[in-house]
NUVEXTOR-598424 format. One record per residue (C-alpha): residue in one letter; x negated, y negated, z negated. Coordinates in nm, 2 decimals, m for minus. Example, Ala and Ser with C-alpha at 12.3 -4.5 7.8 and 13.67 -1.06 7.14 Angstrom:
<atom><residuo>a</residuo><c1>m1.23</c1><c2>0.45</c2><c3>m0.78</c3></atom>
<atom><residuo>s</residuo><c1>m1.37</c1><c2>0.11</c2><c3>m0.71</c3></atom>
REM end
This chain:
<atom><residuo>x</residuo><c1>0.00</c1><c2>0.00</c2><c3>0.00</c3></atom>
<atom><residuo>x</residuo><c1>m0.15</c1><c2>m0.33</c2><c3>0.11</c3></atom>
<atom><residuo>x</residuo><c1>m0.10</c1><c2>m0.53</c2><c3>m0.21</c3></atom>
<atom><residuo>x</residuo><c1>m0.25</c1><c2>m0.25</c2><c3>m0.42</c3></atom>
<atom><residuo>x</residuo><c1>m0.56</c1><c2>m0.27</c2><c3>m0.21</c3></atom>
<atom><residuo>x</residuo><c1>m0.58</c1><c2>m0.64</c2><c3>m0.27</c3></atom>
<atom><residuo>x</residuo><c1>m0.52</c1><c2>m0.62</c2><c3>m0.63</c3></atom>
<atom><residuo>x</residuo><c1>m0.76</c1><c2>m0.35</c2><c3>m0.78</c3></atom>
<atom><residuo>x</residuo><c1>m0.64</c1><c2>m0.40</c2><c3>m1.13</c3></atom>
<atom><residuo>x</residuo><c1>m0.28</c1><c2>m0.28</c2><c3>m1.03</c3></atom>
<atom><residuo>x</residuo><c1>m0.26</c1><c2>0.09</c2><c3>m1.11</c3></atom>
<atom><residuo>x</residuo><c1>m0.07</c1><c2>0.33</c2><c3>m0.88</c3></atom>
<atom><residuo>x</residuo><c1>0.28</c1><c2>0.42</c2><c3>m0.95</c3></atom>
<atom><residuo>x</residuo><c1>0.40</c1><c2>0.08</c2><c3>m1.08</c3></atom>
<atom><residuo>x</residuo><c1>0.61</c1><c2>m0.01</c2><c3>m0.78</c3></atom>
<atom><residuo>x</residuo><c1>0.97</c1><c2>0.09</c2><c3>m0.72</c3></atom>
<atom><residuo>x</residuo><c1>1.01</c1><c2>0.32</c2><c3>m0.41</c3></atom>
<atom><residuo>x</residuo><c1>1.21</c1><c2>0.05</c2><c3>m0.22</c3></atom>
<atom><residuo>x</residuo><c1>0.93</c1><c2>m0.20</c2><c3>m0.24</c3></atom>
<atom><residuo>x</residuo><c1>0.79</c1><c2>m0.44</c2><c3>m0.51</c3></atom>
<atom><residuo>x</residuo><c1>1.11</c1><c2>m0.44</c2><c3>m0.73</c3></atom>
<atom><residuo>x</residuo><c1>1.46</c1><c2>m0.54</c2><c3>m0.77</c3></atom>
<atom><residuo>x</residuo><c1>1.41</c1><c2>m0.89</c2><c3>m0.84</c3></atom>
<atom><residuo>x</residuo><c1>1.25</c1><c2>m1.14</c2><c3>m0.61</c3></atom>
<atom><residuo>x</residuo><c1>1.24</c1><c2>m1.40</c2><c3>m0.87</c3></atom>
<atom><residuo>x</residuo><c1>1.18</c1><c2>m1.41</c2><c3>m1.25</c3></atom>
<atom><residuo>x</residuo><c1>1.46</c1><c2>m1.23</c2><c3>m1.44</c3></atom>
<atom><residuo>x</residuo><c1>1.62</c1><c2>m1.42</c2><c3>m1.70</c3></atom>
<atom><residuo>x</residuo><c1>1.56</c1><c2>m1.43</c2><c3>m2.01</c3></atom>
<atom><residuo>x</residuo><c1>1.20</c1><c2>m1.33</c2><c3>m1.92</c3></atom>
<atom><residuo>x</residuo><c1>1.01</c1><c2>m1.66</c2><c3>m1.88</c3></atom>
<atom><residuo>x</residuo><c1>1.29</c1><c2>m1.88</c2><c3>m2.01</c3></atom>
<atom><residuo>x</residuo><c1>1.23</c1><c2>m2.04</c2><c3>m2.35</c3></atom>
<atom><residuo>x</residuo><c1>1.49</c1><c2>m2.13</c2><c3>m2.58</c3></atom>
<atom><residuo>x</residuo><c1>1.48</c1><c2>m2.50</c2><c3>m2.48</c3></atom>
<atom><residuo>x</residuo><c1>1.52</c1><c2>m2.42</c2><c3>m2.11</c3></atom>
<atom><residuo>x</residuo><c1>1.82</c1><c2>m2.20</c2><c3>m2.17</c3></atom>
<atom><residuo>x</residuo><c1>1.99</c1><c2>m2.47</c2><c3>m2.38</c3></atom>
<atom><residuo>x</residuo><c1>1.94</c1><c2>m2.72</c2><c3>m2.10</c3></atom>
<atom><residuo>x</residuo><c1>2.08</c1><c2>m2.46</c2><c3>m1.86</c3></atom>
<atom><residuo>x</residuo><c1>2.39</c1><c2>m2.43</c2><c3>m2.08</c3></atom>
<atom><residuo>x</residuo><c1>2.43</c1><c2>m2.82</c2><c3>m2.12</c3></atom>
<atom><residuo>x</residuo><c1>2.41</c1><c2>m2.86</c2><c3>m1.75</c3></atom>
<atom><residuo>x</residuo><c1>2.67</c1><c2>m2.59</c2><c3>m1.69</c3></atom>
<atom><residuo>x</residuo><c1>2.91</c1><c2>m2.81</c2><c3>m1.89</c3></atom>
<atom><residuo>x</residuo><c1>3.07</c1><c2>m3.06</c2><c3>m1.64</c3></atom>
<atom><residuo>x</residuo><c1>3.10</c1><c2>m3.34</c2><c3>m1.92</c3></atom>
<atom><residuo>x</residuo><c1>2.72</c1><c2>m3.30</c2><c3>m1.99</c3></atom>
<atom><residuo>x</residuo><c1>2.56</c1><c2>m3.21</c2><c3>m1.67</c3></atom>
<atom><residuo>x</residuo><c1>2.47</c1><c2>m3.55</c2><c3>m1.54</c3></atom>
<atom><residuo>x</residuo><c1>2.36</c1><c2>m3.70</c2><c3>m1.85</c3></atom>
<atom><residuo>x</residuo><c1>2.00</c1><c2>m3.59</c2><c3>m1.82</c3></atom>
<atom><residuo>x</residuo><c1>1.97</c1><c2>m3.48</c2><c3>m2.20</c3></atom>
<atom><residuo>x</residuo><c1>1.64</c1><c2>m3.38</c2><c3>m2.34</c3></atom>
<atom><residuo>x</residuo><c1>1.59</c1><c2>m3.07</c2><c3>m2.53</c3></atom>
<atom><residuo>x</residuo><c1>1.32</c1><c2>m2.96</c2><c3>m2.77</c3></atom>
<atom><residuo>x</residuo><c1>1.30</c1><c2>m2.64</c2><c3>m2.99</c3></atom>
<atom><residuo>x</residuo><c1>1.09</c1><c2>m2.53</c2><c3>m3.28</c3></atom>
<atom><residuo>x</residuo><c1>1.14</c1><c2>m2.21</c2><c3>m3.46</c3></atom>
<atom><residuo>x</residuo><c1>1.50</c1><c2>m2.18</c2><c3>m3.33</c3></atom>
<atom><residuo>x</residuo><c1>1.58</c1><c2>m2.52</c2><c3>m3.44</c3></atom>
<atom><residuo>x</residuo><c1>1.70</c1><c2>m2.73</c2><c3>m3.13</c3></atom>
<atom><residuo>x</residuo><c1>1.70</c1><c2>m3.11</c2><c3>m3.10</c3></atom>
<atom><residuo>x</residuo><c1>1.90</c1><c2>m3.27</c2><c3>m2.82</c3></atom>
<atom><residuo>x</residuo><c1>1.84</c1><c2>m3.63</c2><c3>m2.72</c3></atom>
<atom><residuo>x</residuo><c1>1.94</c1><c2>m3.89</c2><c3>m2.47</c3></atom>
<atom><residuo>x</residuo><c1>2.22</c1><c2>m4.13</c2><c3>m2.38</c3></atom>
<atom><residuo>x</residuo><c1>2.58</c1><c2>m4.03</c2><c3>m2.40</c3></atom>
<atom><residuo>x</residuo><c1>2.90</c1><c2>m4.22</c2><c3>m2.32</c3></atom>
<atom><residuo>x</residuo><c1>3.03</c1><c2>m4.22</c2><c3>m2.68</c3></atom>
<atom><residuo>x</residuo><c1>2.97</c1><c2>m4.06</c2><c3>m3.02</c3></atom>
<atom><residuo>x</residuo><c1>3.23</c1><c2>m3.79</c2><c3>m2.96</c3></atom>
<atom><residuo>x</residuo><c1>2.99</c1><c2>m3.62</c2><c3>m2.73</c3></atom>
<atom><residuo>x</residuo><c1>2.76</c1><c2>m3.50</c2><c3>m3.01</c3></atom>
<atom><residuo>x</residuo><c1>3.01</c1><c2>m3.23</c2><c3>m3.13</c3></atom>
<atom><residuo>x</residuo><c1>3.04</c1><c2>m3.10</c2><c3>m2.77</c3></atom>
<atom><residuo>x</residuo><c1>2.65</c1><c2>m3.07</c2><c3>m2.73</c3></atom>
<atom><residuo>x</residuo><c1>2.63</c1><c2>m2.89</c2><c3>m3.07</c3></atom>
<atom><residuo>x</residuo><c1>2.91</c1><c2>m2.64</c2><c3>m2.97</c3></atom>
<atom><residuo>x</residuo><c1>2.76</c1><c2>m2.57</c2><c3>m2.63</c3></atom>
<atom><residuo>x</residuo><c1>2.39</c1><c2>m2.52</c2><c3>m2.77</c3></atom>
<atom><residuo>x</residuo><c1>2.51</c1><c2>m2.29</c2><c3>m3.05</c3></atom>
<atom><residuo>x</residuo><c1>2.61</c1><c2>m2.03</c2><c3>m2.80</c3></atom>
<atom><residuo>x</residuo><c1>2.25</c1><c2>m1.98</c2><c3>m2.69</c3></atom>
<atom><residuo>x</residuo><c1>2.07</c1><c2>m1.67</c2><c3>m2.81</c3></atom>
<atom><residuo>x</residuo><c1>1.80</c1><c2>m1.77</c2><c3>m3.06</c3></atom>
<atom><residuo>x</residuo><c1>1.95</c1><c2>m2.11</c2><c3>m3.16</c3></atom>
<atom><residuo>x</residuo><c1>1.95</c1><c2>m2.13</c2><c3>m3.54</c3></atom>
<atom><residuo>x</residuo><c1>2.05</c1><c2>m2.50</c2><c3>m3.57</c3></atom>
<atom><residuo>x</residuo><c1>2.13</c1><c2>m2.80</c2><c3>m3.35</c3></atom>
<atom><residuo>x</residuo><c1>2.02</c1><c2>m3.15</c2><c3>m3.43</c3></atom>
<atom><residuo>x</residuo><c1>2.21</c1><c2>m3.42</c2><c3>m3.22</c3></atom>
<atom><residuo>x</residuo><c1>2.07</c1><c2>m3.71</c2><c3>m3.43</c3></atom>
<atom><residuo>x</residuo><c1>1.87</c1><c2>m3.82</c2><c3>m3.12</c3></atom>
<atom><residuo>x</residuo><c1>2.19</c1><c2>m3.89</c2><c3>m2.91</c3></atom>
<atom><residuo>x</residuo><c1>2.25</c1><c2>m4.26</c2><c3>m2.85</c3></atom>
<atom><residuo>x</residuo><c1>2.62</c1><c2>m4.35</c2><c3>m2.79</c3></atom>
<atom><residuo>x</residuo><c1>2.67</c1><c2>m4.63</c2><c3>m2.54</c3></atom>
<atom><residuo>x</residuo><c1>3.02</c1><c2>m4.69</c2><c3>m2.71</c3></atom>
<atom><residuo>x</residuo><c1>3.16</c1><c2>m4.61</c2><c3>m3.05</c3></atom>
<atom><residuo>x</residuo><c1>3.48</c1><c2>m4.42</c2><c3>m3.04</c3></atom>
<atom><residuo>x</residuo><c1>3.74</c1><c2>m4.67</c2><c3>m3.16</c3></atom>
<atom><residuo>x</residuo><c1>3.91</c1><c2>m4.60</c2><c3>m3.48</c3></atom>
<atom><residuo>x</residuo><c1>4.29</c1><c2>m4.59</c2><c3>m3.49</c3></atom>
<atom><residuo>x</residuo><c1>4.45</c1><c2>m4.93</c2><c3>m3.53</c3></atom>
<atom><residuo>x</residuo><c1>4.59</c1><c2>m5.02</c2><c3>m3.88</c3></atom>
<atom><residuo>x</residuo><c1>4.96</c1><c2>m5.03</c2><c3>m3.91</c3></atom>
<atom><residuo>x</residuo><c1>5.12</c1><c2>m5.35</c2><c3>m3.81</c3></atom>
<atom><residuo>x</residuo><c1>5.20</c1><c2>m5.60</c2><c3>m4.10</c3></atom>
<atom><residuo>x</residuo><c1>5.55</c1><c2>m5.63</c2><c3>m4.22</c3></atom>
<atom><residuo>x</residuo><c1>5.75</c1><c2>m5.90</c2><c3>m4.07</c3></atom>
<atom><residuo>x</residuo><c1>5.95</c1><c2>m6.12</c2><c3>m4.31</c3></atom>
<atom><residuo>x</residuo><c1>6.32</c1><c2>m6.11</c2><c3>m4.27</c3></atom>
<atom><residuo>x</residuo><c1>6.46</c1><c2>m6.36</c2><c3>m4.02</c3></atom>
<atom><residuo>x</residuo><c1>6.11</c1><c2>m6.43</c2><c3>m3.88</c3></atom>
<atom><residuo>x</residuo><c1>6.06</c1><c2>m6.39</c2><c3>m3.50</c3></atom>
<atom><residuo>x</residuo><c1>5.95</c1><c2>m6.04</c2><c3>m3.38</c3></atom>
<atom><residuo>x</residuo><c1>5.59</c1><c2>m6.06</c2><c3>m3.24</c3></atom>
<atom><residuo>x</residuo><c1>5.56</c1><c2>m5.92</c2><c3>m2.90</c3></atom>
<atom><residuo>x</residuo><c1>5.35</c1><c2>m5.60</c2><c3>m2.85</c3></atom>
<atom><residuo>x</residuo><c1>5.21</c1><c2>m5.50</c2><c3>m2.53</c3></atom>
<atom><residuo>x</residuo><c1>5.29</c1><c2>m5.16</c2><c3>m2.40</c3></atom>
<atom><residuo>x</residuo><c1>5.00</c1><c2>m4.92</c2><c3>m2.37</c3></atom>
<atom><residuo>x</residuo><c1>4.89</c1><c2>m4.88</c2><c3>m2.02</c3></atom>
<atom><residuo>x</residuo><c1>4.97</c1><c2>m4.55</c2><c3>m1.85</c3></atom>
<atom><residuo>x</residuo><c1>4.71</c1><c2>m4.36</c2><c3>m1.64</c3></atom>
<atom><residuo>x</residuo><c1>4.47</c1><c2>m4.08</c2><c3>m1.65</c3></atom>
<atom><residuo>x</residuo><c1>4.42</c1><c2>m3.87</c2><c3>m1.98</c3></atom>
<atom><residuo>x</residuo><c1>4.17</c1><c2>m4.04</c2><c3>m2.22</c3></atom>
<atom><residuo>x</residuo><c1>3.83</c1><c2>m3.94</c2><c3>m2.24</c3></atom>
<atom><residuo>x</residuo><c1>3.89</c1><c2>m3.82</c2><c3>m2.60</c3></atom>
<atom><residuo>x</residuo><c1>4.15</c1><c2>m3.58</c2><c3>m2.46</c3></atom>
<atom><residuo>x</residuo><c1>3.91</c1><c2>m3.46</c2><c3>m2.20</c3></atom>
<atom><residuo>x</residuo><c1>3.64</c1><c2>m3.41</c2><c3>m2.45</c3></atom>
<atom><residuo>x</residuo><c1>3.87</c1><c2>m3.23</c2><c3>m2.69</c3></atom>
<atom><residuo>x</residuo><c1>3.96</c1><c2>m2.98</c2><c3>m2.41</c3></atom>
<atom><residuo>x</residuo><c1>3.59</c1><c2>m2.93</c2><c3>m2.33</c3></atom>
<atom><residuo>x</residuo><c1>3.52</c1><c2>m2.86</c2><c3>m2.71</c3></atom>
<atom><residuo>x</residuo><c1>3.81</c1><c2>m2.62</c2><c3>m2.73</c3></atom>
<atom><residuo>x</residuo><c1>3.67</c1><c2>m2.43</c2><c3>m2.43</c3></atom>
<atom><residuo>x</residuo><c1>3.33</c1><c2>m2.41</c2><c3>m2.57</c3></atom>
<atom><residuo>x</residuo><c1>3.46</c1><c2>m2.29</c2><c3>m2.90</c3></atom>
<atom><residuo>x</residuo><c1>3.60</c1><c2>m2.00</c2><c3>m2.70</c3></atom>
<atom><residuo>x</residuo><c1>3.25</c1><c2>m1.94</c2><c3>m2.56</c3></atom>
<atom><residuo>x</residuo><c1>3.11</c1><c2>m1.96</c2><c3>m2.92</c3></atom>
<atom><residuo>x</residuo><c1>3.36</c1><c2>m1.70</c2><c3>m3.04</c3></atom>
<atom><residuo>x</residuo><c1>3.25</c1><c2>m1.47</c2><c3>m2.76</c3></atom>
<atom><residuo>x</residuo><c1>2.88</c1><c2>m1.52</c2><c3>m2.87</c3></atom>
<atom><residuo>x</residuo><c1>2.98</c1><c2>m1.41</c2><c3>m3.22</c3></atom>
<atom><residuo>x</residuo><c1>3.17</c1><c2>m1.10</c2><c3>m3.10</c3></atom>
<atom><residuo>x</residuo><c1>2.85</c1><c2>m0.98</c2><c3>m2.93</c3></atom>
<atom><residuo>x</residuo><c1>2.63</c1><c2>m1.06</c2><c3>m3.22</c3></atom>
<atom><residuo>x</residuo><c1>2.86</c1><c2>m0.86</c2><c3>m3.44</c3></atom>
<atom><residuo>x</residuo><c1>2.84</c1><c2>m0.56</c2><c3>m3.23</c3></atom>
<atom><residuo>x</residuo><c1>2.58</c1><c2>m0.31</c2><c3>m3.35</c3></atom>
<atom><residuo>x</residuo><c1>2.48</c1><c2>m0.20</c2><c3>m2.98</c3></atom>
<atom><residuo>x</residuo><c1>2.45</c1><c2>m0.56</c2><c3>m2.85</c3></atom>
<atom><residuo>x</residuo><c1>2.34</c1><c2>m0.77</c2><c3>m3.14</c3></atom>
<atom><residuo>x</residuo><c1>1.96</c1><c2>m0.74</c2><c3>m3.04</c3></atom>
<atom><residuo>x</residuo><c1>2.01</c1><c2>m0.80</c2><c3>m2.67</c3></atom>
<atom><residuo>x</residuo><c1>1.93</c1><c2>m1.15</c2><c3>m2.54</c3></atom>
<atom><residuo>x</residuo><c1>2.27</c1><c2>m1.26</c2><c3>m2.42</c3></atom>
<atom><residuo>x</residuo><c1>2.36</c1><c2>m1.63</c2><c3>m2.37</c3></atom>
<atom><residuo>x</residuo><c1>2.73</c1><c2>m1.72</c2><c3>m2.34</c3></atom>
<atom><residuo>x</residuo><c1>2.83</c1><c2>m2.02</c2><c3>m2.11</c3></atom>
<atom><residuo>x</residuo><c1>3.17</c1><c2>m2.12</c2><c3>m2.00</c3></atom>
<atom><residuo>x</residuo><c1>3.35</c1><c2>m2.29</c2><c3>m1.71</c3></atom>
<atom><residuo>x</residuo><c1>3.70</c1><c2>m2.41</c2><c3>m1.83</c3></atom>
<atom><residuo>x</residuo><c1>3.84</c1><c2>m2.10</c2><c3>m1.99</c3></atom>
<atom><residuo>x</residuo><c1>3.61</c1><c2>m1.86</c2><c3>m1.79</c3></atom>
<atom><residuo>x</residuo><c1>3.32</c1><c2>m1.70</c2><c3>m1.98</c3></atom>
<atom><residuo>x</residuo><c1>2.97</c1><c2>m1.66</c2><c3>m1.81</c3></atom>
<atom><residuo>x</residuo><c1>2.74</c1><c2>m1.40</c2><c3>m1.97</c3></atom>
<atom><residuo>x</residuo><c1>2.39</c1><c2>m1.46</c2><c3>m1.88</c3></atom>
<atom><residuo>x</residuo><c1>2.08</c1><c2>m1.24</c2><c3>m2.00</c3></atom>
<atom><residuo>x</residuo><c1>1.97</c1><c2>m0.87</c2><c3>m2.00</c3></atom>
<atom><residuo>x</residuo><c1>2.09</c1><c2>m0.54</c2><c3>m2.15</c3></atom>
<atom><residuo>x</residuo><c1>1.93</c1><c2>m0.19</c2><c3>m2.16</c3></atom>
<atom><residuo>x</residuo><c1>2.19</c1><c2>0.01</c2><c3>m1.96</c3></atom>
<atom><residuo>x</residuo><c1>2.52</c1><c2>m0.01</c2><c3>m1.76</c3></atom>
<atom><residuo>x</residuo><c1>2.72</c1><c2>0.10</c2><c3>m2.07</c3></atom>
<atom><residuo>x</residuo><c1>2.60</c1><c2>m0.21</c2><c3>m2.26</c3></atom>
<atom><residuo>x</residuo><c1>2.69</c1><c2>m0.43</c2><c3>m1.97</c3></atom>
<atom><residuo>x</residuo><c1>3.05</c1><c2>m0.29</c2><c3>m1.96</c3></atom>
<atom><residuo>x</residuo><c1>3.07</c1><c2>m0.33</c2><c3>m2.34</c3></atom>
<atom><residuo>x</residuo><c1>2.97</c1><c2>m0.69</c2><c3>m2.34</c3></atom>
<atom><residuo>x</residuo><c1>3.22</c1><c2>m0.77</c2><c3>m2.07</c3></atom>
<atom><residuo>x</residuo><c1>3.50</c1><c2>m0.58</c2><c3>m2.26</c3></atom>
<atom><residuo>x</residuo><c1>3.42</c1><c2>m0.76</c2><c3>m2.59</c3></atom>
<atom><residuo>x</residuo><c1>3.43</c1><c2>m1.11</c2><c3>m2.40</c3></atom>
<atom><residuo>x</residuo><c1>3.77</c1><c2>m1.02</c2><c3>m2.24</c3></atom>
<atom><residuo>x</residuo><c1>3.91</c1><c2>m0.94</c2><c3>m2.58</c3></atom>
<atom><residuo>x</residuo><c1>3.85</c1><c2>m1.28</c2><c3>m2.73</c3></atom>
<atom><residuo>x</residuo><c1>4.17</c1><c2>m1.49</c2><c3>m2.74</c3></atom>
<atom><residuo>x</residuo><c1>4.17</c1><c2>m1.75</c2><c3>m2.49</c3></atom>
<atom><residuo>x</residuo><c1>3.93</c1><c2>m1.60</c2><c3>m2.25</c3></atom>
<atom><residuo>x</residuo><c1>4.08</c1><c2>m1.62</c2><c3>m1.87</c3></atom>
<atom><residuo>x</residuo><c1>3.80</c1><c2>m1.43</c2><c3>m1.70</c3></atom>
<atom><residuo>x</residuo><c1>3.43</c1><c2>m1.31</c2><c3>m1.75</c3></atom>
<atom><residuo>x</residuo><c1>3.15</c1><c2>m1.34</c2><c3>m1.50</c3></atom>
<atom><residuo>x</residuo><c1>2.87</c1><c2>m1.08</c2><c3>m1.57</c3></atom>
<atom><residuo>x</residuo><c1>2.69</c1><c2>m1.13</c2><c3>m1.24</c3></atom>
<atom><residuo>x</residuo><c1>2.41</c1><c2>m1.29</c2><c3>m1.45</c3></atom>
<atom><residuo>x</residuo><c1>2.39</c1><c2>m1.03</c2><c3>m1.71</c3></atom>
<atom><residuo>x</residuo><c1>2.12</c1><c2>m0.79</c2><c3>m1.57</c3></atom>
<atom><residuo>x</residuo><c1>2.05</c1><c2>m0.43</c2><c3>m1.66</c3></atom>
<atom><residuo>x</residuo><c1>1.67</c1><c2>m0.35</c2><c3>m1.74</c3></atom>
<atom><residuo>x</residuo><c1>1.56</c1><c2>m0.03</c2><c3>m1.94</c3></atom>
<atom><residuo>x</residuo><c1>1.38</c1><c2>m0.14</c2><c3>m2.25</c3></atom>
<atom><residuo>x</residuo><c1>1.51</c1><c2>m0.50</c2><c3>m2.25</c3></atom>
<atom><residuo>x</residuo><c1>1.54</c1><c2>m0.51</c2><c3>m2.62</c3></atom>
<atom><residuo>x</residuo><c1>1.18</c1><c2>m0.44</c2><c3>m2.67</c3></atom>
<atom><residuo>x</residuo><c1>1.05</c1><c2>m0.67</c2><c3>m2.38</c3></atom>
<atom><residuo>x</residuo><c1>1.23</c1><c2>m0.96</c2><c3>m2.53</c3></atom>
<atom><residuo>x</residuo><c1>1.19</c1><c2>m0.91</c2><c3>m2.91</c3></atom>
<atom><residuo>x</residuo><c1>0.86</c1><c2>m1.09</c2><c3>m2.95</c3></atom>
<atom><residuo>x</residuo><c1>0.87</c1><c2>m1.48</c2><c3>m2.91</c3></atom>
<atom><residuo>x</residuo><c1>0.63</c1><c2>m1.76</c2><c3>m2.96</c3></atom>
<atom><residuo>x</residuo><c1>0.76</c1><c2>m1.92</c2><c3>m3.28</c3></atom>
<atom><residuo>x</residuo><c1>0.68</c1><c2>m2.26</c2><c3>m3.17</c3></atom>
<atom><residuo>x</residuo><c1>0.82</c1><c2>m2.26</c2><c3>m2.81</c3></atom>
<atom><residuo>x</residuo><c1>1.06</c1><c2>m1.97</c2><c3>m2.79</c3></atom>
<atom><residuo>x</residuo><c1>0.86</c1><c2>m1.82</c2><c3>m2.50</c3></atom>
<atom><residuo>x</residuo><c1>0.88</c1><c2>m1.44</c2><c3>m2.45</c3></atom>
<atom><residuo>x</residuo><c1>0.56</c1><c2>m1.28</c2><c3>m2.57</c3></atom>
<atom><residuo>x</residuo><c1>0.40</c1><c2>m0.96</c2><c3>m2.47</c3></atom>
<atom><residuo>x</residuo><c1>0.12</c1><c2>m0.79</c2><c3>m2.66</c3></atom>
<atom><residuo>x</residuo><c1>m0.12</c1><c2>m0.61</c2><c3>m2.43</c3></atom>
<atom><residuo>x</residuo><c1>m0.13</c1><c2>m0.22</c2><c3>m2.49</c3></atom>
<atom><residuo>x</residuo><c1>m0.40</c1><c2>0.01</c2><c3>m2.40</c3></atom>
<atom><residuo>x</residuo><c1>m0.43</c1><c2>0.07</c2><c3>m2.03</c3></atom>
<atom><residuo>x</residuo><c1>m0.22</c1><c2>m0.22</c2><c3>m1.94</c3></atom>
<atom><residuo>x</residuo><c1>m0.30</c1><c2>m0.43</c2><c3>m1.63</c3></atom>
<atom><residuo>x</residuo><c1>m0.16</c1><c2>m0.77</c2><c3>m1.56</c3></atom>
<atom><residuo>x</residuo><c1>0.02</c1><c2>m0.63</c2><c3>m1.24</c3></atom>
<atom><residuo>x</residuo><c1>0.19</c1><c2>m0.37</c2><c3>m1.45</c3></atom>
<atom><residuo>x</residuo><c1>0.30</c1><c2>m0.64</c2><c3>m1.70</c3></atom>
<atom><residuo>x</residuo><c1>0.42</c1><c2>m0.86</c2><c3>m1.41</c3></atom>
<atom><residuo>x</residuo><c1>0.63</c1><c2>m0.57</c2><c3>m1.29</c3></atom>
<atom><residuo>x</residuo><c1>0.79</c1><c2>m0.50</c2><c3>m1.62</c3></atom>
<atom><residuo>x</residuo><c1>0.91</c1><c2>m0.88</c2><c3>m1.66</c3></atom>
<atom><residuo>x</residuo><c1>0.96</c1><c2>m0.98</c2><c3>m1.28</c3></atom>
<atom><residuo>x</residuo><c1>1.01</c1><c2>m0.65</c2><c3>m1.09</c3></atom>
<atom><residuo>x</residuo><c1>0.72</c1><c2>m0.77</c2><c3>m0.88</c3></atom>
<atom><residuo>x</residuo><c1>0.35</c1><c2>m0.69</c2><c3>m0.97</c3></atom>
<atom><residuo>x</residuo><c1>0.24</c1><c2>m0.97</c2><c3>m0.74</c3></atom>
<atom><residuo>x</residuo><c1>0.35</c1><c2>m1.23</c2><c3>m1.00</c3></atom>
<atom><residuo>x</residuo><c1>0.05</c1><c2>m1.15</c2><c3>m1.20</c3></atom>
<atom><residuo>x</residuo><c1>m0.11</c1><c2>m1.48</c2><c3>m1.10</c3></atom>
<atom><residuo>x</residuo><c1>0.16</c1><c2>m1.67</c2><c3>m1.28</c3></atom>
<atom><residuo>x</residuo><c1>0.10</c1><c2>m1.50</c2><c3>m1.61</c3></atom>
<atom><residuo>x</residuo><c1>m0.28</c1><c2>m1.54</c2><c3>m1.57</c3></atom>
<atom><residuo>x</residuo><c1>m0.24</c1><c2>m1.91</c2><c3>m1.48</c3></atom>
<atom><residuo>x</residuo><c1>0.01</c1><c2>m1.97</c2><c3>m1.77</c3></atom>
<atom><residuo>x</residuo><c1>m0.23</c1><c2>m1.81</c2><c3>m2.03</c3></atom>
<atom><residuo>x</residuo><c1>m0.55</c1><c2>m1.97</c2><c3>m1.89</c3></atom>
<atom><residuo>x</residuo><c1>m0.69</c1><c2>m1.62</c2><c3>m1.78</c3></atom>
<atom><residuo>x</residuo><c1>m0.97</c1><c2>m1.68</c2><c3>m1.51</c3></atom>
<atom><residuo>x</residuo><c1>m1.04</c1><c2>m1.32</c2><c3>m1.45</c3></atom>
<atom><residuo>x</residuo><c1>m0.70</c1><c2>m1.12</c2><c3>m1.42</c3></atom>
<atom><residuo>x</residuo><c1>m0.92</c1><c2>m0.79</c2><c3>m1.46</c3></atom>
<atom><residuo>x</residuo><c1>m1.02</c1><c2>m0.89</c2><c3>m1.81</c3></atom>
<atom><residuo>x</residuo><c1>m0.74</c1><c2>m0.86</c2><c3>m2.07</c3></atom>
<atom><residuo>x</residuo><c1>m0.78</c1><c2>m0.71</c2><c3>m2.42</c3></atom>
<atom><residuo>x</residuo><c1>m0.56</c1><c2>m0.46</c2><c3>m2.61</c3></atom>
<atom><residuo>x</residuo><c1>m0.37</c1><c2>m0.67</c2><c3>m2.88</c3></atom>
<atom><residuo>x</residuo><c1>m0.40</c1><c2>m1.00</c2><c3>m2.66</c3></atom>
<atom><residuo>x</residuo><c1>m0.08</c1><c2>m1.21</c2><c3>m2.67</c3></atom>
<atom><residuo>x</residuo><c1>0.06</c1><c2>m1.31</c2><c3>m2.34</c3></atom>
<atom><residuo>x</residuo><c1>0.33</c1><c2>m1.58</c2><c3>m2.30</c3></atom>
<atom><residuo>x</residuo><c1>0.57</c1><c2>m1.50</c2><c3>m2.00</c3></atom>
<atom><residuo>x</residuo><c1>0.64</c1><c2>m1.80</c2><c3>m1.79</c3></atom>
<atom><residuo>x</residuo><c1>0.93</c1><c2>m1.89</c2><c3>m1.58</c3></atom>
REM end
């Protein structure tokens, strides 16, 4: 095979019979750190996708900053971020509201008997208020959060890296599970949650050993980490995570490895997107 001849450190037998692998691009969540996945979730929410919010993460604690139209947006941001696997807390203190949500007007003063009744302008009629739209978005995101809880409370799925996103009342499952049974189980649990209209599992991939491949994380960044084992090559490691041994260069560059032939047992490699 041509590529094996060009890459002597790739052992025989690591390629699938149909070519270099099932996936042509990095398979989520391999190479997607927590902050990136929170960004994906925020950008999947129509009310948030055009705001350009910044996300940082440390030890599972997520901070979201940027400009939002009003202070009601903070709650929506928090609910969406909490549906992402690995998120322990969400700080929205860095959000700057362009407008403050108006407080309800106080009751009109009592008019003395016989005094002329003051004229009151009728409220204008038009499209639903931004508050109503935000409330609907929050309610839908709470459905996604309930699905996330259902998956985490299941003994077979609790350690699988699965994110829950939503589009309206439709749920989107994104991540990886060990087998077809777990994929079907995740879909069934999601459909059973009250309020769910439909479930999209096209982004929920099946990869044997997924739990093992994703269980180790860089505590500072949330990057997936792989510990080099005896006999490993960068090509084999790339095959495990990307389905393509040729992606070894990406791992080498991300970890400042100048010679791909020289990796050591016990070495920690961060897996890039």
